[in-house]
C-alpha positions as CSV (number, residue, x, y, z in Angstrom):
1,M,9.3,21.1,38.3
2,V,7.9,19.5,35.2
3,I,7.3,23.1,33.7
4,D,10.9,23.8,34.1
5,S,11.6,20.3,32.3
6,L,9.4,21.7,29.6
7,R,10.8,24.5,29.1
8,A,14.3,23.1,28.9
9,L,12.7,21.1,26.2
10,K,11.6,23.9,23.9
11,Q,15.2,25.4,24.1
12,K,16.2,21.7,22.0
13,K,17.7,22.4,18.7
14,V,15.7,20.1,16.0
15,F,17.1,18.9,13.0
16,A,15.4,17.1,10.8
17,L,16.0,14.5,8.0
18,V,13.4,14.2,5.2
19,G,13.3,11.7,2.3
20,E,10.6,9.4,0.9
21,S,10.3,5.9,2.3
22,G,12.8,3.8,1.4
23,T,15.3,6.4,-0.2
24,G,17.9,5.6,2.8
25,K,17.4,7.9,5.8
26,S,17.8,5.3,8.5
27,F,20.9,4.2,7.0
28,R,22.2,7.9,6.7
29,A,21.0,9.1,10.2
30,K,24.4,8.0,12.2
31,L,26.6,10.2,9.5
32,V,24.1,13.1,9.8
33,A,24.1,13.5,13.9
34,Q,28.0,12.5,13.8
35,K,28.4,15.4,11.2
36,Y,25.9,18.1,13.3
37,K,27.0,16.5,16.9
38,I,23.4,15.3,17.4
39,E,22.9,13.3,20.3
40,L,19.2,11.6,20.0
41,I,17.6,10.2,17.2
42,I,13.6,9.6,16.4
43,D,13.0,6.6,13.4
44,D,10.4,5.4,13.5
45,G,8.6,5.6,16.8
46,L,12.2,4.7,18.6
47,L,14.2,7.2,20.4
48,I,17.7,6.3,20.0
49,R,20.9,7.6,21.6
50,E,24.3,6.0,20.4
51,Y,23.9,2.3,20.0
52,R,20.8,2.0,22.2
53,I,17.1,2.3,22.0
54,L,15.9,4.4,24.6
55,A,12.4,4.4,25.0
56,G,9.3,4.2,22.3
57,Q,8.2,1.1,19.9
58,S,9.7,0.1,16.4
59,A,6.9,0.7,13.8
60,K,8.9,-2.2,12.1
61,K,7.1,-5.0,14.1
62,E,3.2,-3.4,13.1
63,P,1.3,-5.9,11.2
64,S,0.2,-3.4,8.8
65,F,1.6,-0.7,6.8
66,L,-1.2,1.6,8.5
67,S,-0.6,1.1,11.6
68,A,2.9,1.2,11.6
69,V,2.8,4.9,9.7
70,K,0.8,5.3,12.7
71,V,3.0,4.5,15.2
72,A,5.9,6.5,13.6
73,L,3.8,9.9,13.7
74,F,2.9,9.1,17.6
75,D,-0.4,8.6,17.1
76,D,-1.1,6.4,20.4
77,K,-1.0,9.1,23.3
78,S,0.9,6.3,25.5
79,H,3.7,5.4,23.1
80,R,3.5,9.1,22.6
81,D,3.9,10.0,26.1
82,D,6.4,7.7,27.1
83,V,9.2,8.9,24.6
84,A,8.0,12.4,25.7
85,R,8.9,11.4,29.2
86,R,11.9,10.2,28.5
87,L,13.0,13.2,26.6
88,L,12.5,15.4,30.0
89,N,15.2,12.8,31.6
90,E,17.5,12.9,28.7
91,N,20.6,15.3,28.7
92,F,20.8,16.6,25.6
93,K,21.3,19.6,23.2
94,R,20.4,18.1,19.7
95,I,18.0,15.6,18.5
96,L,17.3,14.6,14.8
97,L,13.6,13.5,13.5
98,L,13.5,11.6,10.4
99,G,10.5,11.5,8.3
100,T,8.8,11.3,5.0
101,S,8.0,14.7,4.3
102,E,8.5,18.5,6.5
103,K,4.8,17.9,7.2
104,M,5.9,14.2,9.0
105,V,8.4,15.8,11.4
106,K,6.9,19.0,12.1
107,K,3.8,16.7,13.6
108,I,6.2,14.5,15.4
109,A,7.8,17.4,17.1
110,I,4.4,18.8,18.2
111,R,3.5,16.1,19.3
112,L,6.6,15.3,21.5
113,Q,6.6,18.5,23.0
114,L,10.2,19.7,21.1
115,P,10.3,23.0,18.7
116,L,9.8,22.7,15.3
117,P,12.9,21.6,13.2
118,S,15.5,24.5,12.4
119,K,17.4,22.4,10.4
120,I,15.7,20.1,7.4
121,I,17.9,18.2,5.5
122,K,16.8,16.1,2.6
123,I,18.2,12.8,1.3
124,I,18.5,14.0,-1.9
125,D,21.1,16.5,-0.6
126,I,23.4,14.1,1.3
127,A,23.1,10.8,-1.2
128,S,23.5,10.1,-4.7
129,Q,20.7,9.4,-7.2
130,D,22.3,6.2,-7.6
131,E,22.3,5.3,-4.2
132,I,18.8,6.3,-3.3
133,D,17.7,4.0,-6.5
134,R,19.5,1.0,-5.0
135,A,17.8,1.9,-1.4
136,I,14.3,2.3,-3.0
137,R,14.9,-1.3,-5.0
138,T,16.3,-3.0,-1.6
139,R,13.0,-2.0,0.1
140,R,11.0,-3.2,-2.7
141,I,12.1,-5.8,-4.0
142,E,13.4,-7.6,-0.9
143,G,11.2,-5.9,2.1
144,K,14.4,-5.1,3.9
145,H,14.6,-1.7,6.3
146,V,17.3,-0.3,8.2
147,I,17.1,0.6,12.4
148,P,20.4,2.5,13.1
149,V,21.3,0.6,16.0
150,P,23.6,-2.9,16.3
151,S,22.4,-6.0,16.0
152,A,22.7,-6.9,19.6
153,E,19.9,-4.2,20.1
154,I,17.7,-5.3,17.7
155,K,17.5,-9.1,18.4
156,R,17.0,-7.9,22.1
157,N,14.3,-5.8,21.6
158,Y,12.7,-7.3,17.9
159,P,14.0,-10.8,17.6
160,N,11.2,-11.8,15.2
161,I,11.9,-9.1,12.7
162,F,15.7,-9.1,12.4
163,Y,17.6,-9.7,9.4
164,D,21.3,-9.1,9.2
165,A,24.0,-7.0,10.5
166,I,25.7,-4.2,8.0
167,R,28.8,-2.9,9.4
168,I,30.3,0.5,7.7
169,F,33.5,2.1,8.2
170,N,33.6,5.6,8.2
171,K,36.5,8.4,8.3
172,W,36.9,11.9,9.1
173,L,39.5,14.6,10.4
174,A,39.4,14.7,13.8
175,P,40.5,17.8,15.2
176,T,43.0,18.2,18.5
177,S,44.2,21.3,20.2
178,I,47.7,22.2,20.1
179,G,48.4,25.3,22.7
180,T,45.8,27.9,21.9
181,K,45.1,26.8,18.0
182,T,43.3,23.7,16.3
183,A,44.8,21.3,14.0
184,N,43.8,18.0,12.3
185,I,45.0,15.1,13.1
186,G,44.0,13.0,10.2
187,P,41.5,10.6,9.3
188,V,39.9,8.9,12.3
189,P,37.9,5.5,11.3
190,T,35.4,5.1,12.9
191,L,32.7,1.9,12.9
192,H,29.0,2.3,12.5
193,E,26.7,-1.0,12.7
194,K,23.2,-1.0,11.6
195,S,20.7,-3.6,11.4
196,L,18.6,-5.0,8.5
197,V,15.0,-6.2,9.8
198,R,12.2,-7.7,7.6
199,P,9.0,-5.7,9.1
200,E,6.0,-7.9,10.1
201,Y,3.6,-6.1,7.1
202,S,6.5,-6.4,4.7
203,K,6.7,-10.6,5.2
204,R,3.1,-10.5,3.8
205,G,3.4,-8.8,0.8
206,K,1.6,-5.6,-0.6
207,V,-1.9,-4.8,-1.0
208,I,-2.8,-2.5,-4.2
209,I,-6.2,-1.1,-4.8
210,S,-7.0,0.7,-7.5
211,E,-8.6,4.0,-8.1
212,T,-11.8,2.7,-9.7
213,A,-12.2,0.3,-6.1
214,L,-11.6,3.4,-4.1
215,S,-13.9,5.4,-5.3
216,H,-16.5,2.9,-5.7
217,M,-16.0,2.6,-1.8
218,V,-16.1,6.3,-1.1
219,M,-19.6,6.5,-3.0
220,Q,-20.5,4.0,-0.9
221,C,-19.3,5.7,2.4
222,V,-21.3,8.9,1.4
223,D,-24.8,6.7,0.5
224,E,-24.3,4.9,4.0
225,Y,-23.7,8.1,5.9
226,N,-26.7,10.3,3.8
227,P,-28.2,9.1,0.6
228,N,-29.5,12.4,0.1
229,I,-26.0,13.8,-0.6
230,K,-24.9,13.6,-4.3
231,I,-21.3,12.7,-5.5
232,K,-20.5,14.7,-8.9
233,K,-17.0,14.2,-9.2
234,N,-14.4,12.2,-7.1
235,L,-10.9,12.4,-7.7
236,V,-8.0,10.1,-6.2
237,K,-4.4,11.0,-5.8
238,D,-1.7,9.3,-4.6
239,A,-0.1,10.8,-1.6
240,E,3.5,10.3,0.3
241,L,1.7,7.8,2.5
242,G,-1.5,6.8,1.0
243,Y,-3.9,8.5,-1.1
244,R,-5.9,12.0,-1.0
245,L,-9.3,12.3,-1.8
246,V,-11.3,15.3,-3.5
247,I,-15.2,14.7,-3.6
248,T,-17.6,17.3,-5.0
249,I,-21.2,17.1,-3.9
250,D,-24.7,19.0,-4.0
251,V,-26.0,18.6,-0.3
252,P,-29.7,19.0,0.5
253,S,-31.1,21.8,2.0
254,G,-31.2,22.2,6.2
255,I,-28.2,19.8,6.5
256,Q,-25.7,21.6,8.8
257,L,-22.8,22.5,6.5
258,G,-20.1,22.2,9.1
259,G,-20.5,19.5,11.7
260,K,-22.2,17.3,9.3
261,I,-19.4,17.8,6.2
262,H,-16.8,17.0,9.2
263,E,-18.3,14.2,10.3
264,L,-18.3,12.8,6.7
265,Q,-14.9,13.4,6.4
266,L,-14.5,11.2,9.3
267,Y,-17.1,8.4,8.2
268,I,-15.0,8.2,4.7
269,I,-11.3,8.2,6.7
270,E,-12.0,5.5,9.3
271,N,-13.9,3.0,6.9
272,I,-11.4,2.8,4.3
273,E,-8.6,2.9,6.6
274,R,-10.2,0.0,8.5
275,Y,-11.2,-1.9,5.6
276,T,-8.5,-1.9,3.5
277,G,-5.8,-1.5,5.6
278,I,-4.6,1.6,3.5
279,L,-3.8,5.2,4.8
280,I,-6.1,8.3,3.7
281,E,-3.6,11.0,4.7
282,E,-7.0,13.8,3.5
283,V,-10.1,14.1,2.4
284,N,-11.1,17.4,0.6
285,I,-15.2,18.0,0.1
286,I,-16.0,20.4,-2.1
287,I,-20.3,21.6,-1.8
288,D,-21.2,22.3,-5.4
289,K,-25.0,23.0,-4.9
290,I,-27.2,22.7,-1.9
291,I,-30.4,21.2,-3.7
292,E,-34.0,21.5,-2.4
């Protein structure tokens, strides 16, 4: 029975709406779902159908940005399994995944045992630059986020982060059948209500760490892991959700380059994330020389 359900899940059509954080994806999710006749939406850790939250937990209630990212990516197994089980029991043909990048939505699809997205829609293709800029200002200055469900649903599930409700009228041409032909009966107004929330991590303000401070932390992590490893170059690069590190090192002869270097990568990621609350997306290590 479960195997049959999993096979059925692999037949679903997956759409993705992609754009940088704060550009208005959640605000436009319902319109995209309506246009493509999509029944379910995955947004920031929640599984949503129409005006109800079916399963999951909201990343908006997390105490830090890092933990919010992990919720949005279904990093926790119990959270992932909860949503995956509900998907097996839901009758649907199409689902929309929201994410900051194609890499992110593909990772969500894999973790929820869904097919990879067959159609990826970019926020820049459905919103003007002025609309995107306004959304970014609202996010950065006021710390407000959108969840595409009515206020009653948010108040019931997450009352502590509820801020306000947004009601949007939308019009489209509705088809009607006349004999064997299909005609349009004209604009039909529909009302969508979305909820404005202020996440817990947004209430506390932002934490910014300089590249110099981050570089020093990397050096400290490498020295703690193995003082015989010498750093020759250490680059810190901004990424979509956090930072990418590129570290060039000399290693002593006899060190197991495979396992030990992978352990060093994990050691750097775990320690920096734990002590700073920022996300390290990637640590690339370049071995320049093997020294005696």
